[in-house]
C-alpha positions, 0 to 999 in steps of 0.5 A, spaced: 342 685 694 337 686 688 331 685 693 334 690 698 336 695 692 331 694 688 323 693 691 325 695 698 329 700 700 330 705 695 323 703 691 328 705 685 325 705 677 329 697 676 321 695 678 318 698 675 320 698 669 323 691 669 314 689 670 313 695 665 318 691 659 317 686 660 309 687 659 310 693 654 315 692 650 314 690 643 316 683 642 314 682 635 319 689 634 324 685 638 323 679 635 326 683 628 332 685 630 339 682 630 343 678 635 349 682 635 343 689 635 339 685 640 345 686 645 347 692 644 340 694 645 341 689 651 348 691 654 344 700 654 338 698 657 344 693 662 348 700 665 342 703 666 340 699 671 334 695 667 336 688 668 330 686 666 330 689 659 335 687 657 334 679 659 327 680 654 332 682 649 337 678 650 332 672 650 330 674 643 338 674 642 338 667 645 332 664 638 335 666 634 343 664 637 342 659 641 349 657 640 352 664 641 358 663 647 357 671 648 349 671 648 349 664 652 353 668 657 350 675 657 343 671 658 345 668 663 347 674 667 341 678 666 337 671 668 340 671 675 340 679 676 332 678 676 331 672 679 330 667 673 335 663 676 333 656 674 335 660 667 341 663 670 344 656 672 342 652 666 347 657 662 352 658 666 353 651 667 352 651 659 357 655 658 363 652 663 363 646 662 364 649 654 370 653 656 372 652 664 371 659 665 376 661 661 372 667 658 368 668 664 371 667 670 367 669 675 362 664 671 363 659 677 361 664 682 354 666 679 351 659 678 355 657 686 350 664 687 344 661 682 345 655 686 344 656 692 339 661 692 334 655 689 335 651 695 342 647 692 346 648 697 352 642 695 352 644 689 353 650 691 357 649 696 362 645 690 362 649 687 365 656 690 369 652 694 372 650 686 372 658 685 376 659 690 381 653 688 382 656 681 381 663 683 384 666 688 391 668 686 387 672 679 379 673 682 376 679 684 378 681 691 369 682 693 367 675 689 373 672 693 371 674 699 363 673 698 364 666 695 369 665 701 362 667 706 357 664 702 361 657 701 361 658 710 353 659 707 351 653 703 355 649 709 351 651 714 345 651 710 345 644 709 346 642 716 341 647 717 334 646 713 329 641 714 327 636 711 322 634 718 314 637 714 311 635 720 311 643 724 305 646 721 308 651 715 306 659 713 300 659 709 298 666 705 293 670 708 289 669 702 285 676 705 290 682 703 293 677 697 294 680 691 297 680 684 301 685 686 307 685 692 305 686 699 308 686 705 306 687 713 307 694 717 304 694 723 299 691 726 294 697 732 288 694 735 285 689 730 286 694 724 293 691 720 297 696 716 301 693 708 304 696 703 302 693 696 304 696 689 299 699 685 299 697 677 304 703 676 308 700 681 308 704 685 309 703 693 303 704 697 299 703 705 293 699 705 288 697 711 286 691 714 279 689 718 274 685 718 275 683 712 277 690 708 281 693 705 282 701 705 288 706 701 290 710 706 291 717 703 295 722 703 295 728 703 300 734 700 305 728 697 308 728 689 301 722 685 309 719 682 312 718 690 313 711 693 310 710 699 311 705 706 312 703 711 307 706 716 309 705 723 306 709 729 308 713 735 301 715 737 294 714 737 295 720 732 303 721 730 305 716 725 311 716 720 313 713 714 318 713 708 317 716 700 322 716 696 321 722 691 327 724 686 331 718 687 331 720 694 328 717 701 327 719 706 324 719 713 316 723 713 311 724 720 305 726 718 298 726 723 293 720 722 286 720 723 283 714 721 283 714 714 287 718 712 295 721 714 295 729 713 300 734 715 306 730 711 313 733 712 320 730 713 323 729 720 327 733 722 334 728 725 332 722 722 334 724 715 341 725 712 343 728 705 345 724 699 342 717 704 337 712 703 334 713 710 327 708 710 323 704 713 321 707 720 318 702 726 317 704 733 320 701 739 323 701 746 329 701 747 330 701 755 323 702 756 324 709 752 321 711 745 325 709 740 325 708 732 329 704 728 330 704 721 334 702 715 340 708 712 346 707 708 349 713 711 357 713 714 360 709 719 355 704 718 358 696 717 356 697 711 350 695 705 343 697 709 344 698 715 338 699 721 339 705 726 335 707 732 333 713 735 331 715 742 325 720 742 327 725 748 324 731 751 320 731 744 326 731 740 328 724 736 336 724 739 342 723 734 342 717 731 345 709 732 348 704 728 345 699 732 352 694 732 356 689 728 352 685 732 346 686 728 348 689 722 353 686 716 357 688 710 351 686 706 344 689 707 339 689 712 332 691 712 326 692 714 327 693 723 321 691 726 321 690 735 317 685 740 318 683 746 325 687 747 328 682 740 329 686 734 327 681 727 329 683 720 332 682 714 338 681 712 343 678 705 348 677 707 349 674 714 349 666 713 342 663 710 337 658 706 337 663 700 336 671 699 335 675 705 333 670 712 330 673 716 334 674 724 333 675 730 337 680 735 335 680 744 336 686 747 339 685 754 343 690 759 343 695 753 347 690 749 344 687 741 346 680 742 350 677 736 343 675 731 340 668 730 337 666 723 330 663 726 330 658 721 327 654 716 319 654 720 320 661 717 325 662 713 326 659 705 331 659 700 328 665 698 327 671 700 323 672 708 323 679 709 319 684 715 317 679 720 312 680 725 310 677 732 302 675 735 305 673 742 298 673 745 295 669 740 302 665 738 303 666 731 307 671 726 307 673 720 312 674 713 313 676 707 316 671 701 317 670 695 315 663 696 309 663 693 308 658 687 302 663 685 303 668 680 304 675 680 302 679 674 301 672 669 308 669 669 313 674 673 315 671 679 321 676 680 321 679 686 314 679 687 312 678 695 306 676 698 304 675 706 305 669 710 302 667 717 305 661 722 304 658 729 309 661 735 311 658 740 312 663 745 314 661 751 312 665 757 318 670 759 321 674 766 323 680 766 329 679 770 336 679 768 337 672 769 333 669 765 334 674 759 342 672 759 338 664 759 334 667 754 340 667 749 344 662 751 338 657 749 338 661 743 346 660 742 345 653 743 339 652 739 343 654 732 348 649 733 343 645 732 342 640 728 348 637 728 348 632 724 353 626 725 356 621 720 358 614 720 360 609 715 356 603 714 353 598 719 356 602 724 357 602 730 358 594 732 357 591 726 352 585 724 348 586 731 341 586 733 343 590 739 340 598 740 347 598 745 352 601 742 359 599 746 363 605 743 363 613 742 362 616 737 370 619 737 371 610 736 367 611 730 369 617 727 375 616 727 375 609 724 371 613 718 375 617 717 381 614 717 377 610 711 377 616 706 382 613 701 378 607 701 371 611 699 376 614 694 379 608 690 371 605 690 369 612 687 374 612 682 376 605 680 371 605 674 369 612 671 374 615 666 381 618 667 378 626 665 373 625 671 377 622 677 380 628 680 373 631 680 369 625 683 376 624 689 374 632 691 367 630 692 369 625 697 373 628 699 369 635 701 365 630 704 369 628 710 373 634 709 366 638 710 361 633 714 363 627 717 369 632 720 365 639 721 360 633 725 364 632 729 367 640 731 360 642 731 359 636 736 365 640 741 361 646 740 355 644 741 357 642 747 361 646 750 354 651 749 351 644 752 355 645 758 353 652 761 347 651 759 347 646 765 351 648 768 348 655 769 342 651 773 337 650 767 335 643 766 336 641 758 333 636 753 335 633 747 333 631 740 336 625 736 333 623 730 336 617 726 337 615 720 340 609 716 342 606 709 337 602 705 342 595 704 338 591 710 331 590 713 327 595 717 328 592 722 335 593 723 335 599 721 331 602 727 337 598 731 343 600 728 340 608 728 339 607 736 347 603 737 349 610 733 344 614 738 348 610 743 355 612 742 354 619 741 350 619 749 356 613 750 362 621 747 357 626 752 358 621 759 366 620 756 367 628 755 371 631 761 372 626 765 364 624 766 362 632 767 355 630 764 355 623 768 351 629 775 348 631 770 345 624 766 344 621 772 340 626 775 345 627 781 346 634 779 345 638 787 342 643 782 337 639 780 339 640 774 340 634 768 340 632 762 336 627 757 336 623 750 329 623 746 331 618 741 327 618 734 331 612 730 328 613 722 332 608 720 330 605 712 324 609 712 327 615 711 332 614 706 331 618 700 330 614 694 335 613 689 341 612 694 342 603 692 338 597 696 343 592 693 347 588 697 353 586 691 353 594 690 358 596 694 359 602 691 353 604 691 350 602 696 355 603 701 360 607 698 357 611 694 357 619 697 348 619 696 348 613 700 354 616 706 350 622 707 344 617 708 348 614 714 347 620 720 344 622 726 342 629 729 343 632 734 336 636 732 332 640 738 334 642 746 328 644 748 328 646 757 325 643 762 323 643 769 329 641 774 327 634 778 324 637 787 331 635 790 330 632 796 335 626 799 330 619 802 333 614 806 332 607 803 332 601 806 337 599 812 338 595 818 333 597 823 334 591 828 341 587 829 341 582 834 347 580 836 345 573 839 350 571 845 357 575 848 361 575 852 358 580 858 367 582 859 367 582 850 365 588 846 362 588 840 361 592 833 357 593 828 356 596 822 350 599 820 349 602 812 346 609 812 344 609 803 341 615 800 337 614 794 334 621 793 337 625 789 339 631 793 346 629 799 342 627 805 346 630 811 347 626 818 346 631 823 348 627 829 347 619 831 346 618 839 346 613 843 342 612 850 347 609 855 354 610 855 355 602 853 352 603 847 357 607 842 357 610 835 362 612 829 360 615 822 366 615 819 361 620 812 356 625 815 354 628 808 352 622 804 351 623 797 346 621 792 347 614 790 353 612 795 352 609 803 353 612 809 356 607 814 355 607 821 360 603 825 356 602 832 360 599 839 356 595 844 361 593 851 357 589 855 361 592 862 360 585 866 352 584 865 349 579 865 342 577 861 337 579 856 340 586 853 337 593 849 340 598 846 337 605 842 341 608 837 338 614 834 341 617 827 338 624 826 338 626 819 336 633 816 330 634 815 327 627 817 326 624 822 329 621 828 332 614 825 332 608 830 336 602 830 335 597 835 341 592 838 340 586 841 344 581 845 344 575 850 351 575 855 352 571 858 351 569 866 
């Protein structure tokens, strides 16, 4: 919220004051004040929204009186507001430990929020839960609702955040990077247009081409205004946002290659009393439109994304993008690429501050927004996502930079990053668009993390296959909750027993049980994908705690993966089996790629002492290591579906037979292909031979039974008869019958 309101949307004086206060405040004069006076000055600054100024005053007060609960509390809140989350966590924790929230009931909320913003998802989840439990009846309604939401978001982030560093992480775009904030606005040909703050904190527009950056001149605007977010309607007409007198409006202008002239507010896009900003020209159902951000009435809450379609040279009435895109929080910086709307949100489940999401446009309807995952997002702010499909890369702005902005300021500072983006070419058909949305939904459900008891399933063996399925392992694991609670509380003092017990119960409730629920949800999506005719490959990664040698752990992780495959194979009376066995008539199949790690991936600090059962088996840290993860689902080509006649008896000799007694023999025609084998007809060369076929549609893996009866009709001597089997799509197959008829 702080980033949305004070930095990018309103270009408010809060950010500018923040920079100037920290650098130009008279530190010596501040330090000479008494703590009470400094707190008074801090309160005045906070009431004006100048949290940076309040932070400076309170730092000085804390240096004088670090034992004061009130000073610590005020400094913690100011630190939270400006993004100094480490300080906020430290001070909120100290005060909460002292009075358990008596003087500051919402301290636990802010503590959890700061922990989430630093990626400490487990701690955040636990503190949100404790806050809800303690203050459900008397807490602030807004904070309780937000805590409920953020607890779920922390759980999502805990499961979705990957430790995998094999992908290429985004790198800073050094060509445009300075000690100011920057983010990309648009690309036109080989020119990139971006926004940057100047030394006074004003937002300005710049261009970059051939290693050269130039500030874009804008005529007729007050120099004290802010302008940013340039976007092109055509080669000569542009839109951009201008903030003046605390109001942001969307302007149009003429672009001559170096400067903008004739800048004026756009009729139809701006409304009185609301902020209207961040325009981006795209398409909607084939028509040109502009996406922008506004807090006008009748939205979903906060700052929403709106769009207006251009018809007959006029902008139509703006429409809200709806609840699939917008949330009760803030949505920022929309961009549009290939029938997909990208934007940042501070409310939807994510990793930290602002995360980047995508919503595909299918048949004129925005689909549910999907988090782009931790290859794009982090626990910092990520905004302004741009996609280059041709060169398979993306750009975004992030506050994750390890470098420092303006000497020692990192709060709110953005740098542009770029990274690889594996964009699949799409045929523009409704089926492919539906498929894209469902595949996105499938991957949104990942990773699914499944936990196991020590050395389960099938303990004390080097086998790589399990004889049980995951649900059997899960149920026996859940039955051990009392044992885990007992082991984790038996050697601790009474004042922490309840906390330890709750921590273990939270692990089983929020992670073990949640894993089973996630597996059910994932399998429902997986089945839908397979039944629609798409083949899917899922990647399963295994982990183990370090009680045993790596060779043993590698086999153990394979058994755990095997139990998952067993589970999927037995679900809904074997509904997945045709896909696993590659016998589905549609050609869709399901493959599993196993990635066992064993001890090599166990975190440091997890005990491997066999005598230390509490630390190496029952501790929460050890329990977190005993898991497998379904980490991704990818689409692969379907196999070619065709029947294949396997080896069969081509010649049968009855030997010596009576000239008056018919003889019979059974032939089997096996289908070793992956599609049904259809027998159109079986024809004998004479009436003395009678073929009978029980099933003429032979499924993959099955055999068709052909009964052939030969009647000698009183003849004698050697007899040879031919039966021809006509299988659809194959050359006719001959079966020869021989007999020696008695004289």
